[in-house]
VOGU-3710 file (C-alpha; in Angstrom, 3 decimals, decimal comma):
1> xxxxxxxxxx> -3,372/-45,904/36,808  -6,933/-46,606/35,016  -8,068/-50,266/35,136  -11,452/-49,888/33,698  -14,268/-47,043/32,613  -17,529/-47,521/32,033  -20,589/-45,395/32,263  -24,451/-46,293/33,045  -27,709/-44,745/32,804  -29,514/-43,693/36,007
11> xxxxxxxxxx> -32,562/-41,600/36,147  -31,806/-40,341/32,976  -28,277/-38,934/33,580  -25,301/-40,487/32,412  -22,747/-41,781/35,081  -19,145/-41,984/34,370  -17,059/-44,693/36,440  -13,435/-44,963/36,673  -11,066/-47,490/38,226  -7,945/-45,964/39,239
21> xxxxxxxxxx> -5,636/-47,874/41,201  -8,557/-50,081/42,720  -10,571/-47,092/43,577  -13,665/-46,205/42,038  -14,524/-42,811/41,148  -18,356/-41,804/39,896  -19,069/-38,233/37,862  -22,836/-37,413/36,914  -23,034/-36,333/33,448  -26,185/-34,054/32,307
31> xxxxxxxxxx> -27,813/-34,918/28,968  -26,840/-31,417/27,868  -22,977/-32,531/27,788  -24,394/-34,498/24,404  -24,340/-31,063/22,540  -21,490/-29,630/23,885  -19,062/-32,235/22,403  -20,157/-30,604/18,598  -19,842/-27,193/19,824  -16,248/-27,648/20,627
41> xxxxxxxxxx> -15,571/-29,257/17,738  -17,379/-26,338/15,769  -14,923/-24,186/17,693  -12,000/-25,631/16,874  -12,970/-25,713/13,054  -14,179/-21,872/13,370  -10,866/-21,018/11,622  -12,678/-22,380/8,082  -15,484/-20,253/8,378  -14,042/-16,774/7,544
51> xxxxxxxxxx> -11,976/-18,275/4,756  -15,690/-19,633/3,109  -17,185/-16,091/4,029  -14,902/-14,350/2,380  -14,788/-16,140/-0,543  -18,567/-15,967/-1,007  -18,644/-12,169/-0,457  -16,139/-11,795/-3,385  -18,258/-14,084/-5,412  -21,630/-11,974/-4,762
61> xxxxxxxxxx> -19,462/-8,563/-5,049  -18,718/-9,400/-8,495  -22,092/-10,418/-9,394  -23,355/-7,449/-7,995  -20,569/-5,527/-10,319  -21,792/-7,163/-13,043  -25,426/-6,334/-12,531  -24,333/-2,893/-12,759  -22,781/-3,258/-16,111  -26,049/-5,157/-17,429
71> xxxxxxxxxx> -28,149/-2,495/-16,374  -29,999/-1,171/-19,332  -31,344/1,936/-18,043  -27,618/3,192/-16,387  -26,739/4,410/-20,089  -25,623/7,850/-21,324  -28,145/8,568/-23,606  -25,986/10,907/-25,931  -23,030/8,819/-26,310  -24,308/5,426/-25,676
81> xxxxxxxxxx> -21,762/4,491/-23,056  -23,072/2,244/-20,755  -21,970/1,692/-16,756  -19,067/-0,014/-15,881  -18,075/-1,017/-12,227  -14,360/-1,121/-12,118  -14,092/-2,189/-8,656  -16,204/-5,208/-6,956  -16,329/-3,108/-3,636  -18,525/-0,330/-5,347
91> xxxxxxxxxx> -21,919/-2,189/-4,310  -21,174/-2,176/-1,050  -19,561/1,512/-0,973  -23,096/2,728/-2,831  -25,065/0,573/-0,140  -23,553/2,853/2,618  -24,567/5,956/0,787  -27,218/8,138/2,494  -26,614/11,771/1,539  -25,010/13,472/-1,268
101> xxxxxxxxxx> -23,412/16,759/-0,649  -21,780/18,788/-3,597  -20,589/22,512/-3,417  -19,551/22,556/-7,523  -21,532/23,737/-10,275  -21,621/20,804/-12,880  -21,365/18,006/-10,278  -25,181/16,660/-10,804  -25,949/18,888/-13,070  -25,228/18,714/-16,914
111> xxxxxxxxxx> -22,207/20,664/-17,527  -21,506/20,737/-21,517  -18,271/22,618/-22,403  -18,857/24,100/-25,881  -15,414/26,273/-27,699  -17,223/29,167/-28,433  -15,002/32,104/-29,116  -11,340/32,567/-29,314  -9,232/35,275/-30,597  -6,011/34,932/-32,605
121> xxxxxxxxxx> -3,874/37,436/-33,750  -6,441/40,170/-33,415  -9,328/38,122/-34,935  -12,143/37,215/-33,242  -13,666/33,797/-34,403  -16,905/32,587/-33,221  -19,726/34,207/-31,493  -21,403/33,790/-28,019  -24,217/31,855/-28,787  -22,337/29,573/-31,543
131> xxxxxxxxxx> -19,622/27,015/-31,789  -16,451/28,519/-33,079  -15,916/24,732/-34,093  -18,174/25,711/-36,976  -16,798/29,033/-37,876  -16,301/28,890/-41,362  -13,262/31,612/-41,308  -11,443/29,625/-38,722  -12,072/26,041/-40,786  -10,336/28,373/-43,463
141> xxxxxxxxxx> -7,432/29,579/-41,401  -7,034/26,315/-40,332  -7,109/24,681/-44,049  -4,866/27,343/-45,576  -2,435/26,955/-42,704  -2,346/30,091/-41,259  0,716/29,844/-38,415  -1,282/31,994/-35,970  -3,926/29,625/-36,071  -1,259/26,640/-35,920
151> xxxxxxxxxx> 0,458/27,600/-33,235  -2,656/28,630/-31,275  -3,812/24,814/-32,055  -0,199/23,332/-30,857  -0,787/25,429/-27,733  -4,441/24,218/-26,857  -3,401/20,500/-27,629  -0,078/20,571/-26,091  -0,163/22,874/-22,849  -1,734/20,445/-20,256
161> xxxxxxxxxx> -1,414/17,583/-18,484  -3,700/15,430/-20,329  -2,667/11,817/-20,988  -3,888/10,189/-24,373  -5,442/6,761/-24,240  -5,803/4,615/-27,484  -8,249/1,829/-27,391  -7,749/-1,458/-29,212  -10,094/0,103/-32,161  -7,228/2,902/-32,577
171> xxxxxxxxxx> -9,540/5,677/-31,170  -7,950/7,846/-28,838  -9,668/9,441/-25,568  -8,184/11,546/-22,934  -7,625/11,436/-19,048  -7,562/14,832/-17,816  -7,625/16,199/-14,392  -10,063/18,987/-14,630  -12,753/19,074/-17,610  -11,288/22,706/-18,924
181> xxxxxxxxxx> -8,428/20,432/-19,953  -9,942/17,975/-21,555  -13,012/20,323/-23,482  -9,965/22,277/-25,268  -7,858/19,045/-26,334  -11,230/17,825/-27,636  -11,443/21,247/-29,664  -8,253/21,086/-30,971  -8,552/17,681/-32,153  -11,823/18,607/-33,949
191> xxxxxxxxxx> -9,988/21,191/-35,668  -7,084/18,378/-36,850  -4,642/19,271/-34,347  -4,790/15,829/-32,254  -3,010/14,983/-29,218  -2,184/11,263/-29,852  0,626/10,497/-27,517  2,731/11,399/-24,233  5,671/9,445/-23,435  8,217/10,566/-20,622
201> xxxxxxxxxx> 9,067/14,200/-22,078  8,111/13,530/-25,243  4,741/14,660/-26,910  3,406/13,916/-30,283  0,647/15,367/-32,312  -1,083/14,530/-35,338  -2,025/17,326/-37,792  -3,194/16,610/-41,238  -1,570/12,922/-41,508  1,846/14,397/-39,985
211> xxxxxxxxxx> 3,656/13,080/-37,097  5,138/16,103/-35,244  7,083/15,644/-31,956  8,001/17,865/-29,018  10,569/18,068/-26,215  9,043/18,835/-22,848  11,865/20,412/-20,671  9,753/21,900/-17,825  6,700/22,289/-16,418  4,667/24,752/-14,511
221> xxxxxxxxxx> 1,246/23,327/-13,601  -1,976/25,049/-13,470  -2,674/26,665/-10,021  -5,620/29,032/-9,010  -3,097/31,916/-8,342  -1,051/31,707/-11,456  -4,353/31,138/-13,563  -2,084/29,390/-16,176  -0,093/26,114/-17,354  3,042/26,674/-18,815
231> xx> 5,447/24,039/-21,359  9,032/24,652/-22,428
//
């Protein structure tokens, strides 16, 4: 058994002496061993470091996302829509972007869809250089309740996969898989045929303050081969 232990300094070195069962054992200790003890302690507590770093990184990412929301230069001038970071990791993802490649027209350029012309019952409305939504004959046909025009607008508003979203103020916006569907639904809404709700198999449109409900029996979604979408 150990009966005594002591250490002494000999020529700037620490010497550890142990007395075990009447016999002395001496071991010299170098000066740098004084640094080993705190380093060992840091290694034992290293499991706490990644947790604190993760919390700090999450706070920094959230702050960067707020900077994106507060940037006055990232605002759509036409609609006055500011930027909005829906993900706190978006700043980290943007920092890794080096090249932007595109093979679709409208991805980097301004892509504006205008409802210029339509043919309803053999009658053409609008022209190639104008906007059919401002055509007086089309507006008169809508206000007079022309059956062909009403059926045409109903198909425009319903025959799609668009999901209407109502804000707290009551304004309705649309989430669409393609800009074509969104443009057609927006055009029908400007002609008073507003797609207001989609609940399971029930679709609701608002036409001249009247709510009309339709039950969807089956859907054939748009494909590049069929170039169309049908609802029953």
